[in-house]
Every structure is written in structure tokens, then in C-alpha cells.
N, C-alpha and C positions, 0 to 999 in steps of 0.2 A: 558642224557646218565645216564643209571644205573653203579652204582659201579662195579656191577660184569663184565659189559660188559668194562669198564674201566680196571678193573684188566685183562681180558683176552687179550685185545688188548695191555697193556702195556707188559705183560709176553710174548705175541709173538713176541714183538719187542726186548727185553732183551734176549729171547732165541735164536733169529735169529742170534744176535751180539756174544753170547757165542759160538754158533756153529761155528762160523768161527774162532775160537782160539780153541776151545776143543772139537768140533763136537757135535751132539745133547745131549743137556745136560738139565733135567728139572732145574728149577731155582725154589724155594721156596719164596713165597711172602715177607717173613721176612730175608732173605737171603742177607749178603752182596755181592754187585755186583763184588765188586773189588776180594771178596773171590772166586766167581762163575768164574772169569777168566777176566771179563773186566777191559782194560786199560785204562789210562787216554785220549786216543786217541778215544778209543770206547765210553766213556763217552760224548765226544763232539758229536759223531755220534748219541749217543741216544738223547741227548738233542734235536738236530735237528729233530730227527725222532720223538718224542714226540710234538714238536711244529707244524711239518708238518700233523701228524696224527690227532691231535684234534685241529687244527686248532687255535692255540693260540700263544702268543707271551711272552716267559718267560722273565720278568724284570730281568734286570741285578743284581740287588741284590737279585736275588731269584736262581739264578746260583751258588749256592754251594754245595760242596760235601754231606753234609747232606742230602739237598733235592733229590740227586739221588743216595744214599746208598743202598735203597732197592726199592722193587716193592711199597710198603705199602707207601714209602716216596714220591716216584713218585706220585702215586695215591692221596695224599694230596695235593702235589703240583699243580696237575692239577686242582684239585677242588676249591683250593685257587684263583688260577689265573682266572678260569672261573668265581667264583664270584666276582672277582674285575674289570671284564671287562664289 
């Protein structure tokens, strides 16, 4: 899967979660997702959606706020988890 496809899918997931809180809002790849309006509960939903969408299991040690801070961080996480599989 190409990097641009991953970013497109992650962005769609994030923007759908943000839309539930603040209405349709574009989110930049390097924007802090809590600043964009995601709550800690939304982050759990985001993690589950990422696992489901990319058919991966995120190891417990990688479930950190830093790995879900931005879309770019999530892309990196997905790449690292996919490589380790």
C-alpha cells in the first residue's frame, strides 16, 4: 500500500471522527489531533478503526499518545507495525 493511500485513508478516518464533534473540518497531516477536537475516547475509536482498516494489531507498547498525535505519526505507526508483522 502506498504512503499516499495510507494518508488518504487515515485522514478520512480522522476527519470522520472530528466531524462528529465539530462538523466537517479538514485536518492537516501534521496537526495535533487533540487540537483538532478529538477526545481521549475518540482516540480509542481511532486506534480500533486503524487496526480494522489496515488489518493490523497495534502492540500494547505502541499504544501511546505520541503515536496518535498526528496523521503523520499514525502513518509511521502503521508502517512500523506492518514491517514487524
